[in-house]
C-alpha positions as CSV (number, residue, x, y, z in Angstrom):
1,X,-12.0,29.3,40.5
2,X,-14.5,26.5,41.0
3,X,-16.4,27.4,37.9
4,X,-13.2,27.5,35.9
5,X,-12.3,24.0,37.1
6,X,-15.8,22.8,36.3
7,X,-15.6,24.1,32.7
8,X,-12.1,22.5,32.3
9,X,-13.6,19.2,33.5
10,X,-16.5,19.4,31.1
11,X,-14.0,20.3,28.3
12,X,-11.8,17.3,29.1
13,X,-14.9,15.0,29.2
14,X,-16.0,16.3,25.8
15,X,-12.5,15.6,24.4
16,X,-12.4,12.1,25.8
17,X,-15.9,11.4,24.3
18,X,-14.6,12.6,20.9
19,X,-11.5,10.4,21.1
20,X,-13.5,7.4,22.4
21,X,-15.0,6.1,19.1
22,X,-11.6,6.5,17.3
23,X,-9.8,4.7,20.1
24,X,-12.3,1.9,19.9
25,X,-11.8,1.6,16.2
26,X,-8.1,1.6,16.5
27,X,-8.1,-1.1,19.1
28,X,-10.0,-3.5,17.0
29,X,-8.3,-6.6,15.5
30,X,-8.2,-6.8,11.8
31,X,-11.1,-9.3,11.8
32,X,-13.2,-7.0,14.1
33,X,-12.4,-4.0,11.9
34,X,-13.5,-5.7,8.7
35,X,-16.7,-7.0,10.3
36,X,-17.7,-3.8,12.0
37,X,-16.6,-1.2,9.4
38,X,-16.3,-2.8,6.0
39,X,-19.3,-5.0,6.7
40,X,-19.2,-7.8,4.3
41,X,-22.3,-10.0,4.4
42,X,-22.3,-12.6,7.2
43,X,-21.9,-15.5,4.7
44,X,-19.1,-13.8,2.8
45,X,-17.2,-12.8,6.0
46,X,-17.4,-16.4,7.3
47,X,-16.2,-18.0,4.1
48,X,-13.4,-15.4,3.5
49,X,-14.9,-14.8,0.0
50,X,-14.6,-11.1,0.7
51,X,-10.9,-11.5,0.3
52,X,-11.1,-12.1,-3.5
53,X,-12.0,-9.9,-6.3
54,X,-12.5,-10.7,-10.0
55,X,-11.8,-8.0,-12.5
56,X,-15.1,-7.4,-14.3
57,X,-13.5,-7.1,-17.8
58,X,-10.7,-9.7,-17.8
59,X,-12.3,-12.1,-15.2
60,X,-8.8,-12.3,-13.7
61,X,-8.9,-13.1,-9.9
62,X,-7.1,-11.0,-7.3
63,X,-6.7,-11.5,-3.6
64,X,-7.4,-8.8,-1.1
65,X,-5.4,-8.5,2.1
66,X,-6.3,-6.3,5.0
67,X,-3.6,-5.1,7.4
68,X,-2.3,-2.3,9.5
69,X,0.5,0.0,8.3
70,X,3.0,-1.6,10.7
71,X,2.2,-5.0,9.2
72,X,3.1,-4.1,5.6
73,X,6.2,-5.9,4.5
74,X,9.0,-3.8,3.0
75,X,8.2,-5.1,-0.4
76,X,4.5,-4.4,-0.2
77,X,5.1,-0.9,1.2
78,X,7.5,-0.2,-1.6
79,X,5.0,-1.5,-4.1
80,X,2.3,0.8,-2.7
81,X,4.6,3.8,-2.8
82,X,5.6,3.0,-6.4
83,X,2.0,2.7,-7.4
84,X,1.3,6.2,-5.9
85,X,4.2,7.6,-7.9
86,X,3.1,5.9,-11.0
87,X,-0.6,7.0,-10.8
88,X,-0.3,10.4,-9.1
89,X,3.4,11.5,-9.2
90,X,2.8,13.9,-12.1
91,X,-0.2,15.4,-10.3
92,X,1.8,15.8,-7.1
93,X,4.7,17.4,-8.9
94,X,2.4,19.8,-10.7
95,X,0.5,20.8,-7.5
96,X,1.4,23.7,-5.3
97,X,2.4,21.2,-2.6
98,X,4.8,19.3,-4.8
99,X,6.1,15.7,-4.6
100,X,8.0,14.9,-1.4
101,X,8.8,11.2,-1.2
102,X,10.1,11.1,2.4
103,X,7.0,13.0,3.6
104,X,4.7,10.6,1.6
105,X,6.4,7.6,3.1
106,X,6.1,8.9,6.6
107,X,2.4,9.6,6.0
108,X,1.9,6.1,4.6
109,X,3.3,4.7,7.9
110,X,0.9,6.5,10.1
111,X,0.1,4.0,12.9
112,X,-3.7,4.3,12.6
113,X,-3.8,3.6,8.8
114,X,-5.2,0.3,7.6
115,X,-4.6,-1.0,4.1
116,X,-6.5,-3.2,1.7
117,X,-4.0,-4.6,-0.8
118,X,-5.0,-6.0,-4.2
119,X,-2.6,-8.7,-5.3
120,X,-2.4,-10.8,-8.4
121,X,-1.9,-14.6,-8.4
122,X,1.9,-14.0,-8.1
123,X,1.4,-12.0,-4.9
124,X,2.3,-8.7,-6.6
125,X,0.6,-5.6,-5.3
126,X,-1.5,-4.2,-8.1
127,X,-3.5,-1.7,-6.1
128,X,-4.5,-0.6,-2.6
129,X,-6.6,1.7,-0.5
130,X,-5.7,3.1,2.8
131,X,-8.2,3.8,5.6
132,X,-8.1,5.6,8.9
133,X,-10.7,6.2,11.7
134,X,-10.7,9.9,12.3
135,X,-12.9,12.9,12.8
136,X,-14.5,14.9,9.9
137,X,-16.6,17.9,10.9
138,X,-16.5,16.7,14.5
139,X,-18.0,13.3,13.6
140,X,-16.2,10.0,13.8
141,X,-15.7,8.6,10.3
142,X,-13.7,5.9,8.5
143,X,-11.7,8.1,6.1
144,X,-10.4,6.7,2.8
145,X,-7.1,8.4,2.4
146,X,-6.0,6.9,-0.9
147,X,-7.2,4.5,-3.7
148,X,-4.6,3.6,-6.3
149,X,-4.7,0.9,-9.0
150,X,-2.1,0.1,-11.6
151,X,-3.3,1.2,-15.1
152,X,-4.3,-2.4,-16.2
153,X,-6.9,-2.5,-13.3
154,X,-8.3,1.0,-14.0
155,X,-11.3,1.7,-16.2
């Protein structure tokens, strides 16, 4: 009985150690998350230059916004969903899994997801990536779930 309890304690300790790095990542503020995991250079991070991107072909500037899934406005959430449908809807429909909008929307609202939105000068979402701290092969990683850009930004 004592050995069984000891093994259970060790197992629980190992589980808590596995959860620990993810809990730490999820508890970070947006600023801490950017600094620790996206790692813009110190000068760029301080000046907020990291929050702009210039399209290499058109030289058109775009702003980048970093926020948690619960911070997405309804309009930005809808824009992200619409971009997924535009860029990948056909592929989803042709896959064995199929296209299930309600399931996709639920997945997009996962509380641990963080988004980087690409917006034009009118504030319209033109692309995004979603990230989540998780485990891959028993290692803590920052997993990129999706990257979607409207066709005019692709290429």
